[in-house]
C-alpha positions in Angstrom: -0.1 0.0 0.2 1.1 3.5 -0.8 0.9 5.8 2.2 0.9 9.6 2.3 1.8 11.0 5.9 1.7 14.9 6.3 3.4 16.1 9.2 3.5 19.2 11.0 7.2 19.1 11.3 9.6 16.7 10.0 10.2 13.8 12.6 13.8 12.9 13.3 15.5 11.0 16.5 16.1 14.6 18.6 12.2 15.5 17.9 10.3 16.3 21.3 6.8 16.2 19.9 4.8 13.3 20.9 3.0 13.3 17.4 6.5 13.1 15.6 7.5 10.0 17.7 4.5 8.2 16.5 5.4 9.1 12.9 9.0 8.8 13.4 8.6 5.1 14.8 5.7 4.2 12.5 7.4 4.6 9.2 10.0 2.1 10.3 7.7 -0.7 11.0 5.3 0.1 8.4 8.2 0.0 5.9 10.2 -3.1 7.0 7.5 -5.1 8.7 4.4 -4.3 6.5 6.4 -3.5 3.1 4.3 -0.2 2.6 5.6 2.3 0.5 5.9 5.7 2.6 5.9 9.4 1.6 6.3 11.9 3.9 5.3 15.6 3.6 6.4 17.8 6.2 7.3 21.4 7.4 11.1 21.7 8.8 14.0 24.0 10.1 17.2 23.7 8.3 18.9 21.8 11.2 16.2 19.1 11.1 17.7 15.8 9.5 16.1 13.5 6.9 18.8 10.9 7.3 16.5 8.5 9.7 13.6 8.8 7.6 15.5 8.2 4.2 16.1 4.5 5.3 12.3 3.9 5.3 10.6 6.4 2.9 10.5 6.1 -0.9 10.0 10.2 -0.9 10.2 13.1 1.5 8.8 16.2 0.5 9.7 19.2 3.0 8.9 23.0 3.1 11.5 25.1 5.1 10.5 27.3 7.8 12.3 30.4 9.1 13.6 29.7 12.8 13.0 33.1 14.4 9.5 33.8 15.5 9.6 37.3 13.8 10.5 35.9 10.4 8.2 32.8 10.7 5.2 35.2 11.5 6.0 37.3 8.5 6.2 33.9 6.3 3.0 32.7 7.3 1.2 36.2 6.8 2.5 36.2 3.4 1.5 32.6 2.6 -2.1 33.7 4.0 -2.5 36.5 1.7 -1.2 34.5 -1.3 -3.5 31.7 -0.3 -6.5 34.0 -0.1 -5.8 35.2 -4.0 -5.2 31.6 -4.9 -8.5 30.6 -3.4 -6.8 27.8 -1.3 -8.2 29.9 1.5 -11.8 30.3 2.0 -14.8 30.3 4.1 -16.2 27.2 2.2 -13.1 25.3 2.7 -13.4 26.2 6.5 -9.7 27.2 7.0 -10.2 30.9 7.1 -8.6 30.9 10.6 -5.6 29.0 10.0 -3.1 31.7 9.9 -0.2 29.0 9.6 -1.4 28.0 6.3 1.5 27.6 3.7 0.5 27.6 -0.2 3.9 26.2 -1.1 3.0 23.2 1.1 -0.6 23.1 -0.4 0.9 23.0 -4.0 3.5 20.4 -2.8 1.0 18.0 -1.6 -1.4 18.6 -4.8 1.5 17.5 -6.9 2.0 14.3 -5.0 -1.7 13.5 -4.9 -1.5 13.7 -8.8 1.4 11.7 -9.5 1.2 9.0 -7.0 -1.8 6.7 -6.3 -2.0 6.5 -2.7 -4.1 4.2 -1.0 -4.5 6.0 2.4 -3.5 9.6 4.0 -2.3 9.9 7.3 -2.4 13.7 8.9 -0.6 13.4 12.0 -1.7 16.9 13.5 -5.3 18.8 13.1 -3.0 22.1 12.1 -2.4 20.2 8.7 -5.8 18.7 8.2 -6.8 21.5 5.7 -4.5 20.4 3.2 -6.3 16.9 2.5 -9.8 17.6 4.0 -11.5 17.6 0.7 -9.5 14.8 -0.8 -11.7 11.4 -1.4 -8.9 9.1 -0.5 -9.2 7.3 2.8 -7.8 9.4 5.7 -6.8 9.6 8.6 -6.3 12.1 11.6 -4.5 12.0 14.9 -6.0 14.4 17.5 -6.3 15.0 21.0 -8.6 17.5 22.9 -6.8 20.8 21.7 -9.6 23.3 22.3 -10.0 22.3 25.8 -6.0 22.2 26.4 -6.1 26.0 24.9 -9.2 27.1 27.0 -7.7 25.6 30.3 -4.2 27.5 29.4 -6.4 30.9 28.4 -8.1 30.6 32.0 -4.5 30.3 33.5 -2.8 33.0 31.7 -2.4 36.6 33.4 -0.6 38.6 30.6 -3.6 40.0 28.2 -1.6 39.3 24.8 -1.0 35.6 26.0 -4.6 35.4 26.9 -5.6 36.7 23.5 -3.4 34.4 21.6 -4.6 31.1 23.4 -8.2 32.4 23.1 -7.2 32.8 19.1 -5.8 29.3 19.3 -9.0 27.8 20.9 -11.3 29.2 18.1 -9.0 27.9 15.4 -9.0 24.2 17.1 -12.9 24.6 17.3 -12.8 25.5 13.6 -10.7 22.7 12.7 -12.9 20.0 14.5 -15.7 21.2 11.8 -13.6 19.1 9.5 -12.8 16.1 11.4 -16.2 14.3 10.1 -14.3 14.6 6.6 -11.8 11.8 8.1 -12.5 8.2 7.9 -11.3 7.5 11.4 -9.9 10.1 14.1 -7.2 8.6 16.2 -6.3 9.5 19.9 -4.0 8.5 22.5 -6.4 7.8 25.2 -9.9 7.0 26.2 -10.0 10.3 28.0 -9.4 12.2 24.7 -12.0 10.1 22.7 -14.6 10.7 25.5 -14.2 14.4 25.3 -14.6 14.3 21.7 -17.5 12.2 21.4 -19.2 14.1 24.1 -19.6 17.2 21.5 -19.0 14.9 18.3 -21.0 11.7 18.9 -20.8 10.5 15.5 -17.0 10.7 15.1 -15.2 7.5 14.5 -12.5 7.2 17.1 -9.9 4.7 17.6 -7.5 4.8 20.6 -3.8 4.0 19.9 -1.5 4.9 22.6 1.9 6.5 22.2 4.7 3.8 22.3 8.2 3.9 23.7 11.6 2.6 23.0 12.2 -0.3 24.9 15.9 -0.7 24.2 16.5 1.9 26.9 18.7 0.1 29.9 19.4 2.2 33.1 22.1 -0.6 34.2 24.3 0.9 31.4 24.5 4.2 33.7 25.6 4.9 37.0 22.9 5.9 39.6 22.9 9.0 42.1 21.5 7.9 45.3 19.4 9.4 46.8 17.8 11.7 43.9 14.5 12.4 42.3 14.0 13.4 38.7 11.3 15.3 37.1 11.1 15.2 33.2 8.9 17.1 30.9 8.7 19.9 28.3 8.7 23.2 30.7 7.2 25.4 28.1 4.0 23.3 29.0 1.7 25.4 31.1 0.7 21.8 32.8 4.4 20.7 33.3 5.5 24.0 35.1 2.5 23.9 37.1 3.4 20.0 38.2 6.8 20.8 39.0 5.9 24.2 41.1 3.2 22.0 43.0 5.8 19.3 43.7 8.5 21.7 45.0 6.1 23.7 47.0 3.7 21.0 48.4 5.6 17.8 48.4 9.2 18.0 48.3 9.9 20.1 51.7 8.4 16.6 53.5 11.0 14.6 51.5 13.8 17.0 52.2 13.1 16.9 55.9 13.2 12.9 56.1 15.9 12.8 53.3 18.2 16.1 53.6 20.7 14.9 51.2 18.2 14.5 48.7 18.7 15.6 45.2 15.9 17.2 42.5 16.8 17.0 39.1 14.3 19.1 36.6 15.0 18.0 33.1 13.3 19.8 30.4 13.6 22.3 27.6 12.5 26.2 28.3 12.2 26.5 32.1 10.2 29.6 33.0 11.7 32.3 35.2 9.5 30.6 38.0 11.0 27.0 37.8 14.6 28.7 37.4 14.0 30.3 40.9 13.6 26.8 42.5 17.8 26.5 41.9 18.1 28.8 44.5 17.7 25.8 46.7 21.1 24.1 46.5 19.6 20.5 46.2 17.5 21.4 42.9 19.5 20.9 39.9 17.7 22.5 36.6 19.4 21.2 33.1 17.2 22.7 30.6 17.0 21.0 27.4 19.2 17.9 27.0 19.7 15.6 24.0 19.8 12.4 25.5 17.5 11.8 28.9 18.5 8.7 29.5 21.5 9.5 32.0 19.3 11.5 34.0 16.7 8.8 34.1 19.5 6.4 35.2 20.6 8.5 37.9 17.3 8.9 39.7 16.5 6.7 42.3 12.9 7.7 42.0 10.8 9.4 39.0 8.2 11.8 40.8 5.7 13.1 38.1 2.6 14.6 39.9 1.1 15.3 36.5 -1.7 17.7 35.3 -3.6 17.9 32.0 -4.5 15.7 29.1 -3.0 13.0 27.0 -0.7 9.9 27.5 2.5 11.0 29.2 5.5 9.7 27.0 7.9 10.9 29.9 6.2 8.4 32.1 6.6 5.5 29.4 10.4 6.4 29.3 10.8 6.4 32.9 9.0 2.9 33.3 10.7 1.6 29.9 14.1 2.3 31.8 12.9 0.3 35.1 12.6 3.2 37.3 10.0 3.2 39.9 7.6 6.1 39.2 5.5 8.0 41.6 2.6 10.0 39.8 -0.8 11.2 40.3 -3.9 9.6 39.0 -4.2 12.0 36.2 -0.7 10.6 35.1 -1.8 7.6 34.0 -4.2 8.4 31.6 -4.1 5.9 28.4 -1.8 3.6 30.3 -2.9 0.4 31.3 -0.8 0.1 34.7 -1.4 -1.9 38.0 -0.9 0.5 40.9 1.7 -0.9 43.6 2.6 -3.6 41.0 4.3 -1.7 38.4 3.6 2.3 39.5 3.1 4.3 42.8 -0.2 6.2 42.7 -0.7 9.1 45.1 -2.9 12.3 44.8 -2.7 14.1 48.3 0.8 15.8 48.7 1.3 14.2 52.0 0.6 10.5 50.8 2.8 11.4 47.5 5.8 12.4 49.9 5.4 9.4 52.1 5.3 6.9 49.1 8.8 8.9 47.8 10.4 8.3 51.0 9.0 4.7 51.2 10.8 4.0 48.0 14.2 5.3 48.7 14.0 3.5 52.1 13.4 0.2 50.3 15.8 -0.9 47.8 13.8 -4.0 47.1 10.6 -2.1 46.6 12.5 0.0 44.4 13.8 -2.6 42.4 10.3 -4.8 42.1 8.2 -1.5 41.0 11.1 -0.6 38.2 11.4 -4.3 37.0 7.4 -4.8 36.7 7.1 -1.5 34.9 10.0 -2.5 32.4 8.0 -5.8 31.7 4.8 -4.0 31.1 6.5 -1.6 28.4 8.1 -4.5 26.6 4.9 -6.4 26.8 2.3 -3.5 25.4 4.2 -0.2 24.8 6.6 -1.0 22.4 6.5 1.1 19.3 6.2 -2.1 16.9 2.9 -2.9 19.0 1.5 0.5 18.6 2.1 0.4 14.7 0.4 -3.0 14.7 -2.7 -1.4 15.9 -2.2 1.7 13.3 -1.7 -0.7 10.4 -4.8 -2.7 11.4 -6.6 0.8 11.4 -5.5 1.2 7.8 -6.4 -2.1 6.4 -10.0 -1.7 8.1 -10.4 1.6 6.4 -9.5 0.5 3.0 -11.2 -2.4 3.2 -14.5 -0.7 4.3 -13.8 1.7 1.4 -13.8 -0.9 -1.3 -16.9 -2.4 -0.2 
């Protein structure tokens, strides 16, 4: 089968987007295991490498984006105006709110559809759906509860410009949802997202396919720093910032009181000023962006993720795949079929959370048990190969249904 994959950004091994990881790992198994012919169309920055994808794709088509925010804004404004004159943007096409439209990308995708006979189109992000929303081929769209995320963020923002920006993103996302029905199937990573979408789009055909994880991660290859804790996540996310501030203020003092020599590693890109202030505490180490999280995961005695927000938490999967004991909140396990007390520890109350972390630090046998069971679960159910098997089944189901 010839598959066209349309990406919001070219996926490569150092990417940080969970959506990109889906494409990055899926093309490998779709190509090698199922012998599908893969074509990828994506935006990219000049430093993004195509080398990994070249091994598995028949064709890669990219549109370069400027790196700076100012130049990118000028690029999209220019493209938007040209798109109106070319009638690529209109009320009829429902893409009039898509300020990140690229007429160059539209033309490239049209050329691909005219020259290749694709059996199916997979769009990795709602921001890219307008390029194929009116194409009559079998189509799959990956999405999450995006409007809800933007609205929650809007309510928490204090600066007026940031609030206006989030409100705009909310309306753009709501407008995108009007085109979801044009896709044969939408896939989401968790039942939570499916339930949210179906609550106001009851006729939408949705399949749940969790994000996977690279299961060749092993903590035995690195030296552990005992006693230490790790919080891992993109710190430009309002949910992650809220989580680490909450942990430091509400939970960490109780742990530090019992374990005065404890260290807390905070690993993630774009830490805010509020997060950076935590480094005034000498026991807190803030790394910012790191190319490889494995040494930090391996160094940690316990991974602490009192998570908030939506979606499957890929950093939690990473920690479990490394065989690390994880303490998280109930929100942290959405979309992951874990067994509390067997392969993970769940605690929602700050006092209980601190007590469970201290218990793990005091009991090496318990740490090893929880970590080993966590790794076993990842190997059995959450490898990228298994997730791609599910995706391929959805592809086949759609094509067969169309043929009928």
